[in-house]
C-alpha positions, 0 to 999 in steps of 0.5 A: 681823904682817909681818916685815922678811924677808917685806917684803923677799921680797915686794919681790923679787916685786913687779910694780913692780920689773919695771916700774921695771926695764923703764922704766929700761932704756928711759930709760938704755939706751946711756948711761954709767949703763947700763954702770955697773949693770944696770937691775935693780940700779938699780930695786932701789936706787930702790925701796929708797930710796923705801921707806926714805924713806917709812918714815922720814917716818912714824917722824920727824916732823921731815922737815928731813933728808929735805927736805935730802936732796932739796935735795941731790939737786936740786943734784946732778942737773944734774951727774949728767945726763951719766951718763944721756945716750945716746951720740948725746945727749951 
C-alpha cells in the first residue's frame, strides 16, 4: 500500500510537474503573478489542488461543496485576470 509520504515523494518527481512548471512559465512570464511566486511553486499548488479535489470527490458523494468552489473560481477569475496579463497586454 502506498503511504501518503510515498505519494508526496512521487509527486515531487513527476514529469507532469516539470511540464506544468514550463507551461506556467510560458503563460505567466512577465506578469504580476510571475513576480509573486516562481512557476515551480504555482505548478506545485495546481497539482496539489487537483489531487485534493480528486481525492475529495471520491471520498464524499455530495459534490456540492466542490461545485461551489468551482463556481466561486468562475466568479473570481475575471477579477484575477490582470495578474496573469503581461506588461504589454495589461
